[in-house]
C-alpha positions in Angstrom: -13.5 -25.0 -12.3 -11.8 -26.2 -9.1 -11.8 -24.4 -5.8 -9.0 -24.6 -3.2 -10.1 -23.8 0.3 -7.9 -22.7 3.2 -10.3 -22.2 6.1 -10.0 -21.3 9.8 -6.4 -20.3 9.6 -5.7 -18.8 13.1 -3.0 -16.2 13.8 -2.2 -14.2 16.9 -1.3 -10.8 15.6 -1.0 -7.1 16.5 -3.3 -5.5 13.9 -5.6 -2.6 14.7 -5.9 1.2 14.9 -6.0 1.4 18.7 -2.7 1.4 20.7 -3.9 -1.4 23.0 -4.5 -3.7 20.0 -0.9 -3.2 18.8 0.3 -3.9 22.4 -1.7 -6.9 23.5 -2.7 -8.5 20.1 -5.7 -10.5 19.1 -6.7 -13.7 17.4 -7.5 -13.4 13.7 -9.1 -16.1 11.5 -8.5 -16.1 7.8 -10.5 -18.0 5.2 -9.5 -18.2 1.5 -11.2 -19.6 -1.5 -9.3 -19.8 -4.8 -11.2 -20.7 -8.0 -9.0 -21.8 -10.9 -9.3 -23.4 -14.2 -7.1 -26.5 -14.6 -5.8 -27.4 -18.0 -6.9 -31.0 -17.6 -7.4 -33.7 -15.0 -5.2 -32.8 -12.0 -2.6 -35.5 -11.3 0.5 -33.6 -10.2 1.1 -30.8 -7.7 2.2 -28.3 -10.4 -1.3 -28.8 -12.1 -3.1 -27.2 -9.1 -2.7 -24.3 -6.6 -0.3 -25.4 -3.9 -2.1 -24.6 -0.6 1.2 -24.8 1.3 2.6 -21.9 -0.7 -0.6 -19.9 -0.2 -0.5 -20.6 3.6 3.1 -19.5 3.9 2.3 -16.3 2.0 -0.6 -15.6 4.3 1.4 -16.4 7.5 4.1 -14.0 6.4 1.7 -11.2 5.7 -0.3 -11.7 8.9 2.9 -11.2 10.9 3.2 -7.6 9.8 1.2 -5.4 12.1 -1.2 -3.3 10.1 -3.9 -0.8 11.2 -6.7 -2.0 8.9 -7.9 -5.4 7.9 -8.9 -4.0 4.5 -5.2 -3.3 3.7 -4.2 -6.9 4.6 -7.0 -8.4 2.5 -6.2 -6.3 -0.6 -2.5 -7.0 -0.3 -3.2 -10.7 0.1 -5.4 -10.6 -3.0 -2.5 -9.1 -5.0 0.1 -11.5 -3.7 -1.9 -14.7 -4.2 -3.0 -13.5 -7.6 0.6 -13.4 -8.7 1.1 -17.1 -7.8 -0.8 -18.5 -10.8 -2.4 -17.2 -14.0 -5.1 -19.8 -13.9 -6.8 -18.2 -10.9 -10.3 -16.9 -11.9 -11.7 -15.8 -8.6 -10.1 -15.2 -5.2 -12.0 -14.5 -1.9 -10.3 -13.7 1.4 -12.1 -13.2 4.7 -10.3 -11.9 7.7 -12.0 -11.9 11.2 -10.9 -10.3 14.4 -12.0 -12.5 17.3 -12.2 -10.0 20.1 -12.6 -6.4 18.8 -12.1 -3.7 21.4 -15.8 -2.6 21.5 -17.3 -2.4 24.9 -20.1 -4.9 25.5 -19.6 -6.5 22.0 -19.7 -10.2 21.6 -18.8 -11.8 18.3 -16.3 -11.1 15.5 -15.7 -8.3 13.0 -14.1 -8.7 9.7 -13.7 -7.9 6.0 -14.1 -9.9 2.8 -12.1 -9.0 -0.2 -12.9 -10.5 -3.6 -11.3 -10.4 -7.0 -12.5 -11.9 -10.2 -10.4 -12.3 -13.4 
């Protein structure tokens, strides 16, 4: 098993259920782990999961304002899963850096996981 990691991907987006979130935006951090079973020793790009392709897919999806992070996570699971039949486990974590909660310091987020 091999795991491809895309961590600390930062996007400024307009996700959220509150009108001010959709107006002023927020920073979101995405972490993705893709476990896959290679056929043999990996020597060529087509023998692995191309992280550039995954990044472009995530970047495109993060640009679409969505009320709930759960929706984004589940849709990303489905989209990334379609890239390669060798994927055995996929985990996506999305964090909102500055949630609109009075007096709150920290992040909130969701983790979506799919095993095959």
